[in-house]
PDB file as gemmi writes it, atoms N, CA and C in Angstrom:
CRYST1    1.000    1.000    1.000  90.00  90.00  90.00 P 1                      
ATOM      1  N   MET A   1     245.076  79.305-220.953  1.00  0.00           N  
ATOM      2  CA  MET A   1     246.424  79.694-220.596  1.00  0.00           C  
ATOM      3  C   MET A   1     247.165  78.440-220.129  1.00  0.00           C  
ATOM      4  N   ALA A   2     248.368  78.271-220.633  1.00  0.00           N  
ATOM      5  CA  ALA A   2     249.174  77.093-220.270  1.00  0.00           C  
ATOM      6  C   ALA A   2     249.636  77.191-218.818  1.00  0.00           C  
ATOM      7  N   GLY A   3     249.956  76.041-218.223  1.00  0.00           N  
ATOM      8  CA  GLY A   3     250.326  75.974-216.810  1.00  0.00           C  
ATOM      9  C   GLY A   3     251.514  76.834-216.435  1.00  0.00           C  
ATOM     10  N   LYS A   4     252.557  76.841-217.273  1.00  0.00           N  
ATOM     11  CA  LYS A   4     253.760  77.595-216.948  1.00  0.00           C  
ATOM     12  C   LYS A   4     253.481  79.104-216.963  1.00  0.00           C  
ATOM     13  N   GLN A   5     252.727  79.553-217.940  1.00  0.00           N  
ATOM     14  CA  GLN A   5     252.385  80.979-218.007  1.00  0.00           C  
ATOM     15  C   GLN A   5     251.493  81.388-216.838  1.00  0.00           C  
ATOM     16  N   MET A   6     250.570  80.519-216.442  1.00  0.00           N  
ATOM     17  CA  MET A   6     249.690  80.820-215.309  1.00  0.00           C  
ATOM     18  C   MET A   6     250.502  80.892-214.016  1.00  0.00           C  
ATOM     19  N   ALA A   7     251.450  79.976-213.855  1.00  0.00           N  
ATOM     20  CA  ALA A   7     252.300  79.980-212.661  1.00  0.00           C  
ATOM     21  C   ALA A   7     253.112  81.264-212.584  1.00  0.00           C  
ATOM     22  N   LYS A   8     253.654  81.703-213.714  1.00  0.00           N  
ATOM     23  CA  LYS A   8     254.418  82.954-213.729  1.00  0.00           C  
ATOM     24  C   LYS A   8     253.518  84.151-213.417  1.00  0.00           C  
ATOM     25  N   LYS A   9     252.316  84.156-213.963  1.00  0.00           N  
ATOM     26  CA  LYS A   9     251.384  85.262-213.720  1.00  0.00           C  
ATOM     27  C   LYS A   9     251.060  85.401-212.236  1.00  0.00           C  
ATOM     28  N   PHE A  10     250.845  84.279-211.556  1.00  0.00           N  
ATOM     29  CA  PHE A  10     250.460  84.306-210.147  1.00  0.00           C  
ATOM     30  C   PHE A  10     251.649  84.144-209.191  1.00  0.00           C  
ATOM     31  N   GLY A  11     252.850  83.955-209.758  1.00  0.00           N  
ATOM     32  CA  GLY A  11     254.050  83.860-208.927  1.00  0.00           C  
ATOM     33  C   GLY A  11     254.105  82.628-208.039  1.00  0.00           C  
ATOM     34  N   VAL A  12     253.667  81.489-208.576  1.00  0.00           N  
ATOM     35  CA  VAL A  12     253.680  80.249-207.800  1.00  0.00           C  
ATOM     36  C   VAL A  12     254.504  79.189-208.532  1.00  0.00           C  
ATOM     37  N   PRO A  13     255.159  78.305-207.798  1.00  0.00           N  
ATOM     38  CA  PRO A  13     255.921  77.230-208.451  1.00  0.00           C  
ATOM     39  C   PRO A  13     255.006  76.087-208.873  1.00  0.00           C  
ATOM     40  N   VAL A  14     255.419  75.372-209.883  1.00  0.00           N  
ATOM     41  CA  VAL A  14     254.734  74.157-210.315  1.00  0.00           C  
ATOM     42  C   VAL A  14     255.745  73.027-210.230  1.00  0.00           C  
ATOM     43  N   LEU A  15     255.400  71.982-209.490  1.00  0.00           N  
ATOM     44  CA  LEU A  15     256.283  70.829-209.332  1.00  0.00           C  
ATOM     45  C   LEU A  15     255.663  69.626-210.016  1.00  0.00           C  
ATOM     46  N   SER A  16     256.506  68.842-210.655  1.00  0.00           N  
ATOM     47  CA  SER A  16     256.038  67.630-211.300  1.00  0.00           C  
ATOM     48  C   SER A  16     257.065  66.534-211.064  1.00  0.00           C  
ATOM     49  N   ALA A  17     256.610  65.370-210.674  1.00  0.00           N  
ATOM     50  CA  ALA A  17     257.503  64.234-210.477  1.00  0.00           C  
ATOM     51  C   ALA A  17     257.434  63.337-211.698  1.00  0.00           C  
ATOM     52  N   SER A  18     258.563  62.740-212.054  1.00  0.00           N  
ATOM     53  CA  SER A  18     258.607  61.877-213.221  1.00  0.00           C  
ATOM     54  C   SER A  18     259.629  60.776-212.998  1.00  0.00           C  
ATOM     55  N   GLN A  19     259.401  59.646-213.607  1.00  0.00           N  
ATOM     56  CA  GLN A  19     260.380  58.565-213.590  1.00  0.00           C  
ATOM     57  C   GLN A  19     261.360  58.781-214.741  1.00  0.00           C  
ATOM     58  N   LEU A  20     262.550  58.186-214.602  1.00  0.00           N  
ATOM     59  CA  LEU A  20     263.536  58.230-215.674  1.00  0.00           C  
ATOM     60  C   LEU A  20     263.526  56.899-216.407  1.00  0.00           C  
ATOM     61  N   ASN A  21     263.833  56.951-217.704  1.00  0.00           N  
ATOM     62  CA  ASN A  21     263.942  55.699-218.448  1.00  0.00           C  
ATOM     63  C   ASN A  21     265.313  55.091-218.219  1.00  0.00           C  
ATOM     64  N   GLY A  22     265.641  54.003-218.881  1.00  0.00           N  
ATOM     65  CA  GLY A  22     266.903  53.307-218.685  1.00  0.00           C  
ATOM     66  C   GLY A  22     268.131  54.135-219.027  1.00  0.00           C  
ATOM     67  N   MET A  23     267.961  55.186-219.834  1.00  0.00           N  
ATOM     68  CA  MET A  23     269.090  56.033-220.226  1.00  0.00           C  
ATOM     69  C   MET A  23     269.172  57.301-219.381  1.00  0.00           C  
ATOM     70  N   GLY A  24     268.365  57.390-218.314  1.00  0.00           N  
ATOM     71  CA  GLY A  24     268.421  58.528-217.415  1.00  0.00           C  
ATOM     72  C   GLY A  24     267.708  59.762-217.920  1.00  0.00           C  
ATOM     73  N   GLU A  25     266.787  59.598-218.857  1.00  0.00           N  
ATOM     74  CA  GLU A  25     266.017  60.719-219.387  1.00  0.00           C  
ATOM     75  C   GLU A  25     264.606  60.683-218.816  1.00  0.00           C  
ATOM     76  N   VAL A  26     263.944  61.840-218.797  1.00  0.00           N  
ATOM     77  CA  VAL A  26     262.573  61.919-218.297  1.00  0.00           C  
ATOM     78  C   VAL A  26     261.698  60.998-219.139  1.00  0.00           C  
ATOM     79  N   ARG A  27     260.963  60.132-218.466  1.00  0.00           N  
ATOM     80  CA  ARG A  27     260.245  59.053-219.126  1.00  0.00           C  
ATOM     81  C   ARG A  27     258.974  59.496-219.851  1.00  0.00           C  
ATOM     82  N   GLU A  28     258.157  60.343-219.243  1.00  0.00           N  
ATOM     83  CA  GLU A  28     256.843  60.644-219.796  1.00  0.00           C  
ATOM     84  C   GLU A  28     256.899  61.436-221.091  1.00  0.00           C  
ATOM     85  N   SER A  29     257.697  62.491-221.113  1.00  0.00           N  
ATOM     86  CA  SER A  29     257.655  63.369-222.261  1.00  0.00           C  
ATOM     87  C   SER A  29     258.902  64.222-222.328  1.00  0.00           C  
ATOM     88  N   LYS A  30     259.458  64.348-223.519  1.00  0.00           N  
ATOM     89  CA  LYS A  30     260.597  65.248-223.701  1.00  0.00           C  
ATOM     90  C   LYS A  30     260.150  66.695-223.498  1.00  0.00           C  
ATOM     91  N   ALA A  31     258.868  66.984-223.709  1.00  0.00           N  
ATOM     92  CA  ALA A  31     258.364  68.347-223.523  1.00  0.00           C  
ATOM     93  C   ALA A  31     258.515  68.788-222.070  1.00  0.00           C  
ATOM     94  N   LEU A  32     258.299  67.868-221.113  1.00  0.00           N  
ATOM     95  CA  LEU A  32     258.497  68.203-219.698  1.00  0.00           C  
ATOM     96  C   LEU A  32     259.927  68.666-219.459  1.00  0.00           C  
ATOM     97  N   GLU A  33     260.880  67.914-220.000  1.00  0.00           N  
ATOM     98  CA  GLU A  33     262.287  68.230-219.817  1.00  0.00           C  
ATOM     99  C   GLU A  33     262.659  69.540-220.505  1.00  0.00           C  
ATOM    100  N   GLN A  34     262.122  69.779-221.671  1.00  0.00           N  
ATOM    101  CA  GLN A  34     262.439  70.995-222.425  1.00  0.00           C  
ATOM    102  C   GLN A  34     261.818  72.235-221.798  1.00  0.00           C  
ATOM    103  N   ASP A  35     260.597  72.135-221.301  1.00  0.00           N  
ATOM    104  CA  ASP A  35     259.894  73.295-220.741  1.00  0.00           C  
ATOM    105  C   ASP A  35     260.319  73.630-219.323  1.00  0.00           C  
ATOM    106  N   ALA A  36     260.896  72.668-218.618  1.00  0.00           N  
ATOM    107  CA  ALA A  36     261.246  72.878-217.207  1.00  0.00           C  
ATOM    108  C   ALA A  36     262.365  73.906-217.069  1.00  0.00           C  
ATOM    109  N   ASP A  37     262.255  74.743-216.055  1.00  0.00           N  
ATOM    110  CA  ASP A  37     263.326  75.683-215.730  1.00  0.00           C  
ATOM    111  C   ASP A  37     264.408  74.983-214.911  1.00  0.00           C  
ATOM    112  N   THR A  38     264.013  74.002-214.115  1.00  0.00           N  
ATOM    113  CA  THR A  38     264.947  73.280-213.257  1.00  0.00           C  
ATOM    114  C   THR A  38     264.578  71.801-213.238  1.00  0.00           C  
ATOM    115  N   LEU A  39     265.583  70.940-213.338  1.00  0.00           N  
ATOM    116  CA  LEU A  39     265.386  69.507-213.169  1.00  0.00           C  
ATOM    117  C   LEU A  39     266.253  69.056-212.004  1.00  0.00           C  
ATOM    118  N   LEU A  40     265.634  68.398-211.054  1.00  0.00           N  
ATOM    119  CA  LEU A  40     266.334  67.879-209.881  1.00  0.00           C  
ATOM    120  C   LEU A  40     266.213  66.368-209.877  1.00  0.00           C  
ATOM    121  N   PHE A  41     267.309  65.688-209.545  1.00  0.00           N  
ATOM    122  CA  PHE A  41     267.329  64.236-209.499  1.00  0.00           C  
ATOM    123  C   PHE A  41     267.737  63.800-208.103  1.00  0.00           C  
ATOM    124  N   ILE A  42     267.037  62.810-207.553  1.00  0.00           N  
ATOM    125  CA  ILE A  42     267.414  62.254-206.261  1.00  0.00           C  
ATOM    126  C   ILE A  42     268.605  61.338-206.495  1.00  0.00           C  
ATOM    127  N   ALA A  43     269.694  61.600-205.803  1.00  0.00           N  
ATOM    128  CA  ALA A  43     270.924  60.815-205.932  1.00  0.00           C  
ATOM    129  C   ALA A  43     271.270  60.212-204.577  1.00  0.00           C  
ATOM    130  N   ASP A  44     272.237  59.303-204.560  1.00  0.00           N  
ATOM    131  CA  ASP A  44     272.641  58.653-203.318  1.00  0.00           C  
ATOM    132  C   ASP A  44     273.163  59.640-202.284  1.00  0.00           C  
ATOM    133  N   ASP A  45     273.841  60.685-202.743  1.00  0.00           N  
ATOM    134  CA  ASP A  45     274.467  61.629-201.815  1.00  0.00           C  
ATOM    135  C   ASP A  45     273.751  62.970-201.725  1.00  0.00           C  
ATOM    136  N   GLY A  46     272.505  63.050-202.189  1.00  0.00           N  
ATOM    137  CA  GLY A  46     271.737  64.286-202.093  1.00  0.00           C  
ATOM    138  C   GLY A  46     270.841  64.469-203.300  1.00  0.00           C  
ATOM    139  N   VAL A  47     270.628  65.704-203.687  1.00  0.00           N  
ATOM    140  CA  VAL A  47     269.813  66.035-204.849  1.00  0.00           C  
ATOM    141  C   VAL A  47     270.723  66.666-205.886  1.00  0.00           C  
ATOM    142  N   LYS A  48     270.717  66.109-207.106  1.00  0.00           N  
ATOM    143  CA  LYS A  48     271.567  66.613-208.175  1.00  0.00           C  
ATOM    144  C   LYS A  48     270.773  67.591-209.034  1.00  0.00           C  
ATOM    145  N   ILE A  49     271.379  68.722-209.356  1.00  0.00           N  
ATOM    146  CA  ILE A  49     270.761  69.696-210.245  1.00  0.00           C  
ATOM    147  C   ILE A  49     271.147  69.307-211.663  1.00  0.00           C  
ATOM    148  N   GLY A  50     270.192  68.759-212.414  1.00  0.00           N  
ATOM    149  CA  GLY A  50     270.461  68.319-213.774  1.00  0.00           C  
ATOM    150  C   GLY A  50     270.315  69.430-214.777  1.00  0.00           C  
ATOM    151  N   LYS A  51     269.417  70.363-214.503  1.00  0.00           N  
ATOM    152  CA  LYS A  51     269.195  71.496-215.400  1.00  0.00           C  
ATOM    153  C   LYS A  51     268.764  72.677-214.551  1.00  0.00           C  
ATOM    154  N   MET A  52     269.331  73.812-214.821  1.00  0.00           N  
ATOM    155  CA  MET A  52     268.936  75.041-214.123  1.00  0.00           C  
ATOM    156  C   MET A  52     269.117  76.192-215.102  1.00  0.00           C  
ATOM    157  N   ARG A  53     268.001  76.764-215.532  1.00  0.00           N  
ATOM    158  CA  ARG A  53     268.124  77.929-216.420  1.00  0.00           C  
ATOM    159  C   ARG A  53     268.810  79.040-215.640  1.00  0.00           C  
ATOM    160  N   ASN A  54     269.796  79.637-216.255  1.00  0.00           N  
ATOM    161  CA  ASN A  54     270.541  80.744-215.641  1.00  0.00           C  
ATOM    162  C   ASN A  54     271.207  80.353-214.335  1.00  0.00           C  
ATOM    163  N   GLY A  55     271.695  79.127-214.241  1.00  0.00           N  
ATOM    164  CA  GLY A  55     272.342  78.711-213.001  1.00  0.00           C  
ATOM    165  C   GLY A  55     273.296  77.558-213.221  1.00  0.00           C  
ATOM    166  N   GLN A  56     273.905  77.112-212.139  1.00  0.00           N  
ATOM    167  CA  GLN A  56     274.897  76.041-212.165  1.00  0.00           C  
ATOM    168  C   GLN A  56     274.228  74.684-212.342  1.00  0.00           C  
ATOM    169  N   ARG A  57     274.808  73.853-213.192  1.00  0.00           N  
ATOM    170  CA  ARG A  57     274.314  72.495-213.403  1.00  0.00           C  
ATOM    171  C   ARG A  57     275.252  71.492-212.752  1.00  0.00           C  
ATOM    172  N   ASP A  58     274.749  70.294-212.582  1.00  0.00           N  
ATOM    173  CA  ASP A  58     275.516  69.148-212.081  1.00  0.00           C  
ATOM    174  C   ASP A  58     276.057  69.324-210.670  1.00  0.00           C  
ATOM    175  N   ALA A  59     275.529  70.270-209.925  1.00  0.00           N  
ATOM    176  CA  ALA A  59     275.912  70.429-208.524  1.00  0.00           C  
ATOM    177  C   ALA A  59     275.089  69.451-207.686  1.00  0.00           C  
ATOM    178  N   ILE A  60     275.619  69.067-206.546  1.00  0.00           N  
ATOM    179  CA  ILE A  60     274.908  68.185-205.613  1.00  0.00           C  
ATOM    180  C   ILE A  60     274.516  68.999-204.384  1.00  0.00           C  
ATOM    181  N   ILE A  61     273.223  69.005-204.068  1.00  0.00           N  
ATOM    182  CA  ILE A  61     272.743  69.612-202.835  1.00  0.00           C  
ATOM    183  C   ILE A  61     272.719  68.490-201.809  1.00  0.00           C  
ATOM    184  N   ARG A  62     273.590  68.551-200.838  1.00  0.00           N  
ATOM    185  CA  ARG A  62     273.723  67.473-199.859  1.00  0.00           C  
ATOM    186  C   ARG A  62     272.599  67.563-198.832  1.00  0.00           C  
ATOM    187  N   LEU A  63     271.732  66.557-198.831  1.00  0.00           N  
ATOM    188  CA  LEU A  63     270.600  66.491-197.917  1.00  0.00           C  
ATOM    189  C   LEU A  63     270.584  65.137-197.226  1.00  0.00           C  
ATOM    190  N   PHE A  64     269.924  65.087-196.089  1.00  0.00           N  
ATOM    191  CA  PHE A  64     269.660  63.802-195.459  1.00  0.00           C  
ATOM    192  C   PHE A  64     268.246  63.817-194.907  1.00  0.00           C  
ATOM    193  N   LEU A  65     267.665  62.619-194.799  1.00  0.00           N  
ATOM    194  CA  LEU A  65     266.297  62.482-194.294  1.00  0.00           C  
ATOM    195  C   LEU A  65     266.338  62.325-192.788  1.00  0.00           C  
ATOM    196  N   HIS A  66     265.696  63.236-192.105  1.00  0.00           N  
ATOM    197  CA  HIS A  66     265.564  63.172-190.650  1.00  0.00           C  
ATOM    198  C   HIS A  66     264.282  62.392-190.400  1.00  0.00           C  
ATOM    199  N   GLY A  67     264.423  61.087-190.174  1.00  0.00           N  
ATOM    200  CA  GLY A  67     263.285  60.184-190.112  1.00  0.00           C  
ATOM    201  C   GLY A  67     262.307  60.437-188.981  1.00  0.00           C  
ATOM    202  N   ASP A  68     262.760  61.038-187.879  1.00  0.00           N  
ATOM    203  CA  ASP A  68     261.862  61.276-186.750  1.00  0.00           C  
ATOM    204  C   ASP A  68     260.736  62.238-187.110  1.00  0.00           C  
ATOM    205  N   VAL A  69     261.028  63.200-187.993  1.00  0.00           N  
ATOM    206  CA  VAL A  69     260.010  64.184-188.363  1.00  0.00           C  
ATOM    207  C   VAL A  69     259.718  64.174-189.855  1.00  0.00           C  
ATOM    208  N   GLN A  70     260.320  63.216-190.597  1.00  0.00           N  
ATOM    209  CA  GLN A  70     260.091  63.044-192.029  1.00  0.00           C  
ATOM    210  C   GLN A  70     260.292  64.337-192.824  1.00  0.00           C  
ATOM    211  N   LYS A  71     261.490  64.905-192.723  1.00  0.00           N  
ATOM    212  CA  LYS A  71     261.807  66.051-193.560  1.00  0.00           C  
ATOM    213  C   LYS A  71     263.276  66.008-193.940  1.00  0.00           C  
ATOM    214  N   PHE A  72     263.589  66.643-195.056  1.00  0.00           N  
ATOM    215  CA  PHE A  72     264.966  66.702-195.521  1.00  0.00           C  
ATOM    216  C   PHE A  72     265.641  67.921-194.918  1.00  0.00           C  
ATOM    217  N   LEU A  73     266.883  67.736-194.497  1.00  0.00           N  
ATOM    218  CA  LEU A  73     267.673  68.807-193.916  1.00  0.00           C  
ATOM    219  C   LEU A  73     268.983  68.936-194.676  1.00  0.00           C  
ATOM    220  N   THR A  74     269.543  70.120-194.670  1.00  0.00           N  
ATOM    221  CA  THR A  74     270.838  70.327-195.304  1.00  0.00           C  
ATOM    222  C   THR A  74     271.888  69.563-194.524  1.00  0.00           C  
ATOM    223  N   TYR A  75     272.720  68.831-195.228  1.00  0.00           N  
ATOM    224  CA  TYR A  75     273.768  68.019-194.614  1.00  0.00           C  
ATOM    225  C   TYR A  75     274.876  68.936-194.101  1.00  0.00           C  
ATOM    226  N   GLN A  76     275.198  68.825-192.850  1.00  0.00           N  
ATOM    227  CA  GLN A  76     276.262  69.645-192.228  1.00  0.00           C  
ATOM    228  C   GLN A  76     277.449  68.751-191.944  1.00  0.00           C  
ATOM    229  N   THR A  77     278.610  69.114-192.479  1.00  0.00           N  
ATOM    230  CA  THR A  77     279.815  68.363-192.144  1.00  0.00           C  
ATOM    231  C   THR A  77     280.383  68.882-190.854  1.00  0.00           C  
ATOM    232  N   GLN A  78     280.969  68.000-190.073  1.00  0.00           N  
ATOM    233  CA  GLN A  78     281.525  68.380-188.762  1.00  0.00           C  
ATOM    234  C   GLN A  78     282.951  68.840-188.898  1.00  0.00           C  
TER     235      GLN A  78                                                      
END                                                                             
């Protein structure tokens, strides 16, 4: 059974990290990009949603790193 089908059967997420090539595409394999339900990119101002099946694309999730406890938090504007 393939990984994606197994994850759906057991209701668990599968995360994979990948580098981008010089043109901003997933470096290892086009199959990763095609099979993924969601692609997230780390950007200067947060996390960019590059691909989302059945959802909004190109949105920025504004996050910041709270270095004291090493976790990302939602950016709150004052």
